[in-house]
N, C-alpha and C positions, 0 to 999 in steps of 0.2 A: 375885720370880720372876714371869715372864710366863706367861700362859695360852697353850698351844699350840692354835691354831685352824687347822685344815686347810681349804683351799678345795677344794670338790668340787661341781661343777655337772653332773656326769655321773651318770645312773642306774647302778645296779650292773650290770645286764645290758649296757648300752652300754659301760661301763668295761672289761669283760672283752673285748669285741670290738674296741675301738679303742685299744689301748695304743700303737700305732704312729702315731696321728694327731698332728699338730702341736699341736692344742689340748690333748691329754692330756699330751704331753711338757712343754709350757710350764707347764701347771698343776702338774705334779709338780716342775719346777724352781722354781716360785714357792713351793711349800710348803717345799722344802729351803732356799731363801733366807731365808724367815721364821724357820725353826728356827735356822739358823746366825747370823742377825742377833741373835736373842734370846740365843744362847750367847755371842756376842762382846761383848754389852753387859755380861755378867757377868765374862767372862774377856778383858780387853782386850789381854793380851800373848800370846794364842794365835795365833801367826802362821801356823801350818800350816792352821788352820781358816779364817783370813782368805784364804789363797791358794786354798783349795778354794772359798770363796765367790766369789772373783773368776773362777775357772774356770767355775763354774755360771752366773754372770751373763753371761759371754761366750757360752756355749752358748745360753742363752735369747735373747740379743740376736741371734745369728745366725739362730735359728729364726724370730724375729719379723720380721727383715729379709726372709727368704725368703717368709714368709707375706704380708707387705705387698706384695711385688712380684707374687706369684702371685694372691692374692685379697684385695682391699682390704676387702671387706665382712666377711669372716670375721676379718680382722685387727682391724678396728674393734670388732666384737662381743667378741672375746677380750680386748682391752686394757680395754674398759669393764667387762667382767665381773670381771676380776682386779684392777682399779684400778692398772694399770701406766701410767706416763707415756709419752706418745708421743714418739718421737725428734724 
């Protein structure tokens, strides 16, 4: 069994105020990806969860693409903080 480690680099007050920010959304999608990846390592034939994972990855990819076009510095900081590979 793998240990569930959630990524959170937002203070609690800031988290409540900025749930719509791109950084918060990407962080939450990254946490979901990690949970689903751990689940799929145990249950290899769970195809509905695999499809859900692919949908979440697509949403995260679109948000990161938008952020990279809008503000390159925030994009670089976010992917380095979350250890996400750059496209």
